[in-house]
DSSP file (Angstrom, degrees, kcal/mol; ACC not computed):
  #  RESIDUE AA STRUCTURE BP1 BP2  ACC     N-H-->O    O-->H-N    N-H-->O    O-->H-N    TCO  KAPPA ALPHA  PHI   PSI    X-CA   Y-CA   Z-CA
    1    1 A M              0   0    0      0, 0.0     2,-0.1     0, 0.0     0, 0.0   0.000 360.0 360.0 360.0 138.1   41.1  125.7  124.4
    2    2 A N     >  -     0   0    0      1,-0.1     4,-1.7     4,-0.0     3,-0.2  -0.432 360.0 -99.4 -91.9 174.7   42.5  128.4  126.4
    3    3 A V  H  > S+     0   0    0      1,-0.2     4,-2.2     2,-0.2     5,-0.2   0.837 118.9  58.2 -63.7 -36.2   45.9  130.0  125.9
    4    4 A K  H  > S+     0   0    0      1,-0.2     4,-1.9     2,-0.2    -1,-0.2   0.919 107.4  46.1 -63.2 -44.5   47.6  128.0  128.6
    5    5 A N  H  > S+     0   0    0      2,-0.2     4,-2.3     1,-0.2    -1,-0.2   0.876 111.0  53.2 -66.9 -37.8   46.7  124.7  127.0
    6    6 A V  H  X S+     0   0    0     -4,-1.7     4,-2.5     2,-0.2    -2,-0.2   0.913 109.3  48.8 -63.8 -42.7   47.8  125.9  123.5
    7    7 A I  H  X S+     0   0    0     -4,-2.2     4,-2.1     2,-0.2    -2,-0.2   0.896 111.4  49.6 -64.9 -40.6   51.2  126.9  124.9
    8    8 A I  H  X S+     0   0    0     -4,-1.9     4,-2.0     2,-0.2    -2,-0.2   0.919 112.3  47.2 -65.4 -43.3   51.7  123.6  126.6
    9    9 A V  H  X S+     0   0    0     -4,-2.3     4,-2.2     1,-0.2    -2,-0.2   0.921 112.9  48.7 -64.9 -44.3   50.8  121.6  123.4
   10   10 A L  H  X S+     0   0    0     -4,-2.5     4,-2.5     1,-0.2    -1,-0.2   0.865 108.9  54.6 -63.8 -36.0   53.1  123.8  121.3
   11   11 A F  H  X S+     0   0    0     -4,-2.1     4,-1.4    -5,-0.2    -2,-0.2   0.944 110.9  43.5 -62.8 -48.1   55.9  123.3  123.8
   12   12 A F  H  X S+     0   0    0     -4,-2.0     4,-1.9     1,-0.2    -2,-0.2   0.855 113.5  51.8 -67.6 -34.8   55.6  119.5  123.6
   13   13 A I  H  X S+     0   0    0     -4,-2.2     4,-2.2     2,-0.2    -1,-0.2   0.909 107.5  52.5 -66.6 -41.3   55.3  119.5  119.8
   14   14 A S  H  < S+     0   0    0     -4,-2.5    -1,-0.2     1,-0.2    -2,-0.2   0.812 111.5  47.5 -66.0 -28.2   58.5  121.7  119.5
   15   15 A I  H  < S+     0   0    0     -4,-1.4     4,-0.4    -5,-0.2    -1,-0.2   0.868 116.4  42.5 -77.6 -36.2   60.3  119.2  121.7
   16   16 A L  H  X S+     0   0    0     -4,-1.9     4,-1.5     1,-0.2     3,-0.4   0.725  95.1  77.8 -84.8 -23.5   59.1  116.1  119.7
   17   17 A I  H  X S+     0   0    0     -4,-2.2     4,-2.0     1,-0.2     3,-0.4   0.902  91.0  52.8 -58.5 -45.9   59.5  117.5  116.1
   18   18 A P  H  > S+     0   0    0      0, 0.0     4,-1.0     0, 0.0    -1,-0.2   0.881 109.6  50.2 -58.9 -35.1   63.3  117.0  115.9
   19   19 A F  H  4 S+     0   0    0     -4,-0.4    -2,-0.2    -3,-0.4    -3,-0.1   0.808 110.8  49.1 -72.8 -28.2   62.9  113.4  116.9
   20   20 A C  H  < S+     0   0    0     -4,-1.5    -1,-0.2    -3,-0.4    -3,-0.1   0.812 112.9  47.4 -76.7 -30.7   60.2  112.8  114.3
   21   21 A L  H  < S+     0   0    0     -4,-2.0    -2,-0.2    -5,-0.2    -1,-0.2   0.628  85.9 105.0 -87.3 -14.8   62.3  114.4  111.5
   22   22 A I     <  -     0   0    0     -4,-1.0     3,-0.1    -5,-0.2    -3,-0.0  -0.443  55.1-158.7 -71.1 140.1   65.5  112.6  112.3
   23   23 A N        +     0   0    0     -2,-0.1     2,-0.3     1,-0.1    -1,-0.1   0.726  69.5   8.9 -92.2 -24.7   66.3  109.8  109.8
   24   24 A S        -     0   0    0      1,-0.0    -1,-0.1     0, 0.0     4,-0.1  -0.921  67.0-117.3-147.8 171.7   68.7  107.7  111.9
   25   25 A F  S >  S+     0   0    0     -2,-0.3     3,-1.0     1,-0.2     4,-0.5   0.230  77.8 113.1 -96.4  13.7   70.0  107.4  115.4
   26   26 A F  G >  S+     0   0    0      1,-0.3     3,-1.7     2,-0.2     4,-0.4   0.879  70.2  56.4 -55.8 -44.0   73.6  108.2  114.3
   27   27 A P  G >> S+     0   0    0      0, 0.0     3,-1.1     0, 0.0     4,-1.1   0.801  97.4  64.7 -61.4 -25.0   73.8  111.5  116.1
   28   28 A F  G <4 S+     0   0    0     -3,-1.0     6,-0.4     1,-0.3    -2,-0.2   0.705  88.6  67.7 -72.0 -17.1   72.9  109.8  119.4
   29   29 A Y  G <4 S+     0   0    0     -3,-1.7     7,-1.2    -4,-0.5    -1,-0.3   0.740 106.0  41.7 -72.1 -20.5   76.2  107.8  119.2
   30   30 A Y  T <4 S+     0   0    0     -3,-1.1     2,-0.3    -4,-0.4    -2,-0.2   0.741 118.1  40.4 -93.9 -26.7   78.1  111.0  119.8
   31   31 A Y  S >< S+     0   0    0     -4,-1.1     3,-0.8     4,-0.1    -1,-0.1  -0.850  97.7   0.5-126.7 155.3   76.0  112.7  122.4
   32   32 A G  G >  S-     0   0    0     -2,-0.3     3,-1.4     1,-0.2    -4,-0.0  -0.244 112.7 -22.8  75.8-154.6   74.1  111.8  125.5
   33   33 A M  G 3  S+     0   0    0      1,-0.3    -1,-0.2    -2,-0.0    -4,-0.1   0.618 132.2  60.1 -73.9 -11.7   73.7  108.4  127.2
   34   34 A F  G <  S+     0   0    0     -3,-0.8    -1,-0.3    -6,-0.4    -2,-0.2   0.473  77.4 123.0 -91.0  -2.5   74.5  106.6  123.9
   35   35 A A    <   -     0   0    0     -3,-1.4     2,-0.2    -5,-0.1    -5,-0.2  -0.298  56.0-137.2 -65.5 139.8   77.9  108.1  123.6
   36   36 A E        -     0   0    0     -7,-1.2    -1,-0.1     1,-0.1     2,-0.1  -0.631  29.3 -97.5 -90.9 154.6   80.9  105.7  123.4
   37   37 A S        -     0   0    0     -2,-0.2     2,-0.3     1,-0.1    -1,-0.1  -0.383  44.7 -99.4 -69.9 151.9   84.0  106.4  125.3
   38   38 A I        -     0   0    0     -2,-0.1     2,-0.5    -3,-0.0    -1,-0.1  -0.555  37.5-158.9 -74.5 131.3   86.8  108.1  123.4
   39   39 A Q        -     0   0    0     -2,-0.3     2,-0.5    -3,-0.1    -3,-0.0  -0.955   4.4-148.5-115.9 127.6   89.5  105.6  122.2
   40   40 A Y        -     0   0    0     -2,-0.5     2,-0.4     0, 0.0    -2,-0.0  -0.808  11.9-143.3 -95.1 129.9   92.9  106.8  121.3
   41   41 A T        -     0   0    0     -2,-0.5     2,-0.2     1,-0.0     3,-0.0  -0.740  19.4-118.7 -91.6 139.6   94.7  104.9  118.6
   42   42 A N        -     0   0    0     -2,-0.4     2,-0.3     1,-0.1    -1,-0.0  -0.513  34.7-102.7 -73.8 142.9   98.4  104.4  119.0
   43   43 A Q        -     0   0    0     -2,-0.2    -1,-0.1     1,-0.2    70,-0.1  -0.499  27.5-157.2 -67.2 129.6  100.5  105.9  116.3
   44   44 A Q  S    S+     0   0    0     -2,-0.3    69,-3.6    68,-0.1     2,-0.3   0.673  72.6  42.3 -84.6 -17.7  101.6  103.1  114.0
   45   45 A E  E     -A  112   0A   0     67,-0.2     2,-0.3     2,-0.0    67,-0.2  -0.928  61.4-176.2-129.3 153.3  104.6  104.9  112.6
   46   46 A S  E     -A  111   0A   0     65,-2.6    65,-3.1    -2,-0.3     2,-0.5  -0.975  19.0-133.8-143.4 159.4  107.4  107.0  114.1
   47   47 A F  E     -A  110   0A   0     -2,-0.3     2,-0.5    63,-0.2    63,-0.2  -0.956  14.6-164.5-117.8 130.7  110.3  108.9  112.7
   48   48 A V  E     -A  109   0A   0     61,-2.6    61,-2.7    -2,-0.5     2,-0.5  -0.965   4.4-162.5-117.3 124.4  113.8  108.7  114.3
   49   49 A I  E     +A  108   0A   0     -2,-0.5    12,-3.1    12,-0.3     2,-0.3  -0.917  13.6 172.6-109.2 130.2  116.4  111.4  113.4
   50   50 A T  E     -AB 107  60A   0     57,-2.7    57,-2.9    -2,-0.5     2,-0.3  -0.899  12.5-158.1-128.2 160.1  120.0  110.7  114.1
   51   51 A Y  E     -AB 106  59A   0      8,-2.4     8,-3.2    -2,-0.3     2,-0.6  -0.977  18.2-125.4-137.7 153.5  123.2  112.6  113.2
   52   52 A T  E     -AB 105  58A   0     53,-2.7    52,-2.4    -2,-0.3    53,-0.9  -0.881  31.7-157.8-101.1 123.0  126.8  111.7  112.8
   53   53 A G    >   -     0   0    0      4,-2.3     3,-1.5    -2,-0.6    51,-0.1   0.020  39.0 -75.4 -88.7-165.0  129.1  113.8  114.9
   54   54 A K  T 3  S+     0   0    0      1,-0.3    49,-0.1     2,-0.1    -2,-0.0   0.714 128.6  54.0 -71.1 -20.6  132.8  114.7  114.7
   55   55 A F  T 3  S-     0   0    0      2,-0.2    -1,-0.3     0, 0.0     3,-0.1   0.172 116.5-110.7 -97.1  18.5  133.9  111.2  116.0
   56   56 A Q  S <  S+     0   0    0     -3,-1.5     2,-0.4     1,-0.2    -2,-0.1   0.762  75.5 135.4  58.3  29.1  131.9  109.5  113.3
   57   57 A E        -     0   0    0     -6,-0.0    -4,-2.3     2,-0.0     2,-0.5  -0.835  56.7-121.9-104.3 147.2  129.4  108.1  115.9
   58   58 A E  E     -B   52   0A   0     -2,-0.4    -6,-0.2    -6,-0.2    -8,-0.0  -0.768  29.8-172.6 -92.9 127.2  125.7  108.3  115.4
   59   59 A Y  E     -B   51   0A   0     -8,-3.2    -8,-2.4    -2,-0.5     2,-0.2  -0.919  25.6-116.3-117.7 141.8  123.7  110.2  118.0
   60   60 A P  E     -B   50   0A   0      0, 0.0     2,-0.4     0, 0.0   -10,-0.3  -0.565  31.3-123.8 -74.5 141.5  119.9  110.4  118.3
   61   61 A F        -     0   0    0    -12,-3.1     2,-0.5    -2,-0.2   -12,-0.3  -0.719  21.0-154.3 -87.5 132.4  118.5  113.9  117.9
   62   62 A S    >   -     0   0    0     -2,-0.4     3,-1.6     1,-0.1     4,-0.3  -0.912  14.1-143.5-108.0 132.1  116.4  115.2  120.7
   63   63 A S  G > >S+     0   0    0     -2,-0.5     5,-2.1     1,-0.3     3,-1.2   0.702  95.9  74.1 -66.9 -17.8  113.8  117.9  120.0
   64   64 A N  G > 5S+     0   0    0      1,-0.2     3,-0.9     3,-0.2    -1,-0.3   0.753  81.8  70.5 -65.4 -22.6  114.6  119.5  123.4
   65   65 A R  G < 5S+     0   0    0     -3,-1.6    -1,-0.2     1,-0.2    -2,-0.2   0.758 106.4  36.5 -67.5 -23.4  117.8  120.8  121.8
   66   66 A I  G < 5S-     0   0    0     -3,-1.2    -1,-0.2    -4,-0.3    -2,-0.2   0.277 121.3-103.6-112.3   9.7  115.8  123.2  119.7
   67   67 A G  T < 5S+     0   0    0     -3,-0.9     2,-0.3     1,-0.3    -3,-0.2   0.753  78.2 124.4  81.7  25.5  113.2  124.0  122.3
   68   68 A L      < -     0   0    0     -5,-2.1    -1,-0.3     2,-0.0    -2,-0.2  -0.872  60.6-114.7-116.2 150.9  110.3  121.9  121.0
   69   69 A S     >  -     0   0    0     -2,-0.3     4,-2.5     1,-0.1     5,-0.2  -0.407  31.8-111.7 -75.0 161.0  108.2  119.2  122.7
   70   70 A E  H  > S+     0   0    0      1,-0.2     4,-2.3     2,-0.2     5,-0.2   0.889 116.3  49.6 -62.3 -41.4  108.5  115.7  121.3
   71   71 A G  H  > S+     0   0    0      2,-0.2     4,-1.9     1,-0.2    -1,-0.2   0.905 112.0  47.1 -65.9 -42.2  104.9  115.7  120.0
   72   72 A H  H  > S+     0   0    0      2,-0.2     4,-2.0     1,-0.2    -2,-0.2   0.920 113.9  47.3 -65.8 -43.9  105.3  119.1  118.2
   73   73 A F  H  X S+     0   0    0     -4,-2.5     4,-2.7     1,-0.2    -2,-0.2   0.891 109.6  53.8 -65.7 -38.5  108.5  118.0  116.6
   74   74 A S  H  X S+     0   0    0     -4,-2.3     4,-2.4    -5,-0.2    -1,-0.2   0.896 108.0  50.8 -61.9 -40.0  107.1  114.7  115.6
   75   75 A Y  H  X S+     0   0    0     -4,-1.9     4,-2.2     2,-0.2    -1,-0.2   0.913 111.2  48.2 -62.4 -43.2  104.2  116.5  113.8
   76   76 A I  H  X S+     0   0    0     -4,-2.0     4,-2.7     2,-0.2     5,-0.2   0.926 112.1  48.4 -64.5 -45.2  106.7  118.8  112.0
   77   77 A V  H  X S+     0   0    0     -4,-2.7     4,-2.6     1,-0.2    -2,-0.2   0.923 111.9  49.3 -62.6 -44.1  108.8  115.8  110.9
   78   78 A R  H  X S+     0   0    0     -4,-2.4     4,-2.3     2,-0.2    -1,-0.2   0.903 111.6  49.9 -61.8 -41.1  105.8  113.9  109.6
   79   79 A S  H  X S+     0   0    0     -4,-2.2     4,-1.3     1,-0.2    -2,-0.2   0.939 113.0  45.2 -63.4 -47.8  104.6  117.0  107.7
   80   80 A Y  H  <>S+     0   0    0     -4,-2.7     5,-2.9     1,-0.2     6,-0.4   0.884 112.2  53.4 -63.7 -38.2  108.0  117.5  106.1
   81   81 A Y  H ><5S+     0   0    0     -4,-2.6     3,-1.4     1,-0.2     5,-0.2   0.947 111.0  43.3 -63.4 -49.4  108.3  113.8  105.3
   82   82 A Y  H 3<5S+     0   0    0     -4,-2.3    -1,-0.2     1,-0.3    -2,-0.2   0.673 112.3  53.5 -76.2 -15.3  105.0  113.5  103.5
   83   83 A Q  T 3<5S-     0   0    0     -4,-1.3    -1,-0.3    -5,-0.2    -2,-0.2   0.363 112.6-121.9 -92.1   4.1  105.5  116.8  101.6
   84   84 A D  T < 5S+     0   0    0     -3,-1.4    -3,-0.2    -4,-0.2    -2,-0.1   0.882  80.9 117.6  56.9  43.6  108.9  115.4  100.4
   85   85 A R    >>< +     0   0    0     -5,-2.9     4,-1.4    -6,-0.1     3,-0.6  -0.042  22.6 122.7-124.3  28.7  110.7  118.3  102.0
   86   86 A I  H 3>  +     0   0    0     -6,-0.4     4,-2.5     1,-0.3     5,-0.2   0.811  69.9  61.3 -67.4 -29.0  112.8  116.4  104.6
   87   87 A Q  H 3> S+     0   0    0      1,-0.2     4,-2.3     2,-0.2    -1,-0.3   0.870 102.4  52.5 -64.0 -34.6  116.1  117.9  103.1
   88   88 A Q  H <> S+     0   0    0     -3,-0.6     4,-2.3     2,-0.2    -1,-0.2   0.894 108.6  50.1 -66.2 -39.2  114.8  121.3  104.0
   89   89 A L  H  X S+     0   0    0     -4,-1.4     4,-2.7     2,-0.2     5,-0.2   0.932 111.0  48.6 -63.6 -45.0  114.2  120.2  107.6
   90   90 A F  H  X S+     0   0    0     -4,-2.5     4,-2.8     1,-0.2    -2,-0.2   0.901 110.4  52.3 -60.9 -40.7  117.7  118.7  107.8
   91   91 A S  H  X S+     0   0    0     -4,-2.3     4,-2.2     2,-0.2    -1,-0.2   0.908 111.4  46.0 -62.4 -42.1  119.2  122.0  106.4
   92   92 A Q  H  X S+     0   0    0     -4,-2.3     4,-1.9     2,-0.2    -2,-0.2   0.913 113.8  47.8 -68.3 -42.5  117.4  124.0  109.0
   93   93 A L  H  X S+     0   0    0     -4,-2.7     4,-2.3     1,-0.2    -2,-0.2   0.911 112.3  50.4 -63.1 -40.9  118.4  121.7  111.8
   94   94 A H  H  X S+     0   0    0     -4,-2.8     4,-2.0    -5,-0.2    -2,-0.2   0.906 108.5  51.9 -63.6 -41.0  122.0  121.8  110.6
   95   95 A H  H  < S+     0   0    0     -4,-2.2     4,-0.3     1,-0.2    -1,-0.2   0.874 111.7  47.3 -63.4 -37.1  122.0  125.5  110.4
   96   96 A I  H  < S+     0   0    0     -4,-1.9     3,-0.4     1,-0.2    -2,-0.2   0.903 121.6  34.3 -69.5 -41.6  120.7  125.7  114.1
   97   97 A L  H >X S+     0   0    0     -4,-2.3     4,-2.2     1,-0.2     3,-1.0   0.561  92.2  87.4 -95.2  -8.8  123.2  123.2  115.4
   98   98 A E  T 3< S+     0   0    0     -4,-2.0    -1,-0.2     1,-0.3    -3,-0.1   0.734  82.4  62.9 -67.5 -19.2  126.3  123.9  113.3
   99   99 A K  T 34 S+     0   0    0     -3,-0.4    -1,-0.3    -4,-0.3    -2,-0.1   0.847 115.0  30.3 -70.0 -32.9  127.5  126.6  115.7
  100  100 A N  T <4 S+     0   0    0     -3,-1.0     2,-0.3    -4,-0.2    -2,-0.2   0.769 125.9  26.0 -98.2 -29.2  127.9  124.1  118.5
  101  101 A E     <  -     0   0    0     -4,-2.2     2,-0.8   -48,-0.0    -1,-0.2  -0.942  67.4-123.4-137.9 154.4  128.8  120.9  116.8
  102  102 A K        -     0   0    0     -2,-0.3     2,-0.5    -3,-0.1    -4,-0.1  -0.885  35.2-173.7 -96.6 111.5  130.4  119.6  113.6
  103  103 A I        +     0   0    0     -2,-0.8   -50,-0.2     1,-0.1     3,-0.1  -0.919  15.9 179.9-111.7 127.3  127.8  117.4  112.0
  104  104 A S        +     0   0    0    -52,-2.4     2,-0.3    -2,-0.5    26,-0.3   0.651  66.8  13.5-100.9 -17.5  128.7  115.4  108.9
  105  105 A R  E     -A   52   0A   0    -53,-0.9   -53,-2.7    23,-0.2     2,-0.4  -0.974  54.5-153.7-161.0 142.5  125.5  113.5  108.2
  106  106 A W  E     -AC  51 127A   0     21,-3.1    21,-2.7    -2,-0.3     2,-0.4  -0.912  15.9-169.1-114.1 145.0  121.8  113.5  109.1
  107  107 A K  E     -AC  50 126A   0    -57,-2.9   -57,-2.7    -2,-0.4     2,-0.5  -0.997   8.5-164.4-138.9 133.8  119.6  110.4  108.9
  108  108 A L  E     -AC  49 125A   0     17,-2.8    17,-2.5    -2,-0.4     2,-0.5  -0.969   7.4-167.2-115.7 130.3  115.8  109.9  109.1
  109  109 A K  E     -AC  48 124A   0    -61,-2.7   -61,-2.6    -2,-0.5     2,-0.7  -0.974  10.5-152.0-118.1 126.6  114.4  106.5  109.7
  110  110 A K  E     -AC  47 123A   0     13,-2.7    12,-3.0    -2,-0.5    13,-1.3  -0.880  20.3-167.9 -95.8 118.3  110.7  105.8  109.3
  111  111 A V  E     -AC  46 121A   0    -65,-3.1   -65,-2.6    -2,-0.7     2,-0.5  -0.910  11.2-152.5-114.2 132.1  109.7  103.0  111.6
  112  112 A H  E     -AC  45 120A   0      8,-3.0     8,-2.5    -2,-0.4     2,-0.6  -0.903  11.9-145.3-104.2 127.5  106.4  101.1  111.5
  113  113 A H  E     - C   0 119A   0    -69,-3.6     6,-0.2    -2,-0.5     5,-0.1  -0.818  13.2-153.7 -95.8 123.4  105.2   99.5  114.7
  114  114 A Q    >   -     0   0    0      4,-3.1     3,-2.1    -2,-0.6   -69,-0.0  -0.586  28.0-107.2 -94.2 158.9  103.4   96.2  114.4
  115  115 A P  T 3  S+     0   0    0      0, 0.0    -1,-0.1     0, 0.0    -2,-0.0   0.792 115.0  60.1 -57.4 -31.9  100.8   94.9  116.8
  116  116 A G  T 3  S-     0   0    0      1,-0.1     3,-0.1     2,-0.1    -3,-0.0   0.480 123.0 -99.7 -77.1   0.3  103.1   92.2  118.3
  117  117 A G  S <  S+     0   0    0     -3,-2.1     2,-0.1     1,-0.4    -1,-0.1   0.319  82.3 131.8  99.3  -7.8  105.6   94.8  119.4
  118  118 A A        -     0   0    0     -5,-0.1    -4,-3.1     1,-0.0     2,-0.4  -0.442  44.8-146.7 -77.1 152.5  108.0   94.3  116.4
  119  119 A T  E     -C  113   0A   0     -6,-0.2     2,-0.4    -2,-0.1    -6,-0.2  -0.946   7.3-160.7-120.7 144.1  109.3   97.3  114.5
  120  120 A V  E     -C  112   0A   0     -8,-2.5    -8,-3.0    -2,-0.4     2,-0.7  -0.987  20.7-128.0-126.1 129.7  110.0   97.4  110.7
  121  121 A L  E     +C  111   0A   0     -2,-0.4   -10,-0.2   -10,-0.2     3,-0.1  -0.671  31.3 174.3 -76.1 115.7  112.2   99.9  109.1
  122  122 A M  E     -     0   0A   0    -12,-3.0     2,-0.3    -2,-0.7    -1,-0.2   0.823  59.2  -0.6 -94.6 -35.6  110.1  101.3  106.2
  123  123 A D  E     -C  110   0A   0    -13,-1.3   -13,-2.7     2,-0.0     2,-0.4  -0.992  53.5-162.6-155.2 154.0  112.3  104.1  104.8
  124  124 A Q  E     -C  109   0A   0     -2,-0.3     2,-0.4   -15,-0.2   -15,-0.2  -0.977   4.9-171.1-145.4 129.0  115.6  105.8  105.4
  125  125 A I  E     -C  108   0A   0    -17,-2.5   -17,-2.8    -2,-0.4     2,-0.4  -0.983   5.1-165.1-124.2 130.1  116.8  109.2  104.1
  126  126 A I  E     -C  107   0A   0     -2,-0.4     2,-0.4   -19,-0.2   -19,-0.2  -0.937   5.4-175.0-116.2 136.1  120.4  110.4  104.5
  127  127 A W  E     -C  106   0A   0    -21,-2.7   -21,-3.1    -2,-0.4    -2,-0.0  -0.998   7.2-162.1-133.3 131.2  121.4  114.0  104.0
  128  128 A K    >   -     0   0    0     -2,-0.4     3,-1.9   -23,-0.2     4,-0.3  -0.910  25.8-127.6-111.1 140.5  125.0  115.4  104.0
  129  129 A P  T >  S+     0   0    0      0, 0.0     3,-1.4     0, 0.0     4,-0.4   0.757 105.8  67.2 -59.0 -25.7  125.6  119.1  104.5
  130  130 A Q  T >> S+     0   0    0      1,-0.3     3,-1.1   -26,-0.3     4,-0.5   0.784  89.1  66.3 -65.0 -25.3  127.8  119.2  101.4
  131  131 A E  H <> S+     0   0    0     -3,-1.9     4,-1.0     1,-0.2     3,-0.4   0.686  83.5  76.3 -68.0 -16.6  124.7  118.6   99.3
  132  132 A Q  H <4 S+     0   0    0     -3,-1.4     3,-0.3    -4,-0.3    -1,-0.2   0.849  90.5  53.8 -63.8 -34.4  123.4  122.0  100.4
  133  133 A A  H <4 S+     0   0    0     -3,-1.1    -1,-0.2    -4,-0.4    -2,-0.2   0.814 105.9  53.4 -71.4 -29.6  125.7  123.7   98.0
  134  134 A R  H  <        0   0    0     -4,-0.5    -1,-0.2    -3,-0.4    -2,-0.2   0.717 360.0 360.0 -78.4 -20.9  124.4  121.6   95.0
  135  135 A Q     <        0   0    0     -4,-1.0    -1,-0.2    -3,-0.3    -2,-0.1   0.493 360.0 360.0 -80.6 360.0  120.8  122.5   95.6
């Protein structure tokens, strides 16, 4: 065999060895022609924050008021909720907005969205600014 034939054989062996050593076809589901399309799952839960203003009416809180996008703010609220630090979030929001408005109460509602379009209230947390002095 001459050198040219040896190089060609080694080239084909180097290409085929990974396919011989693989134990399953699982990696092919992520790459190449076997790849499945990416499917986005809808979020099953959402958090709604409301506050009670000076006329004792409940207003929905918009993340635009503090300069955050809805997705970023939703991530922050979810993080604070599951770390059981939602009172700290309310305290920070109250500190930001107390210059412009008199807010007497904050409320967080955890809502679960069911497949049929129905929503179920799963949890509700209420925080009043007076509680800040006791903590």
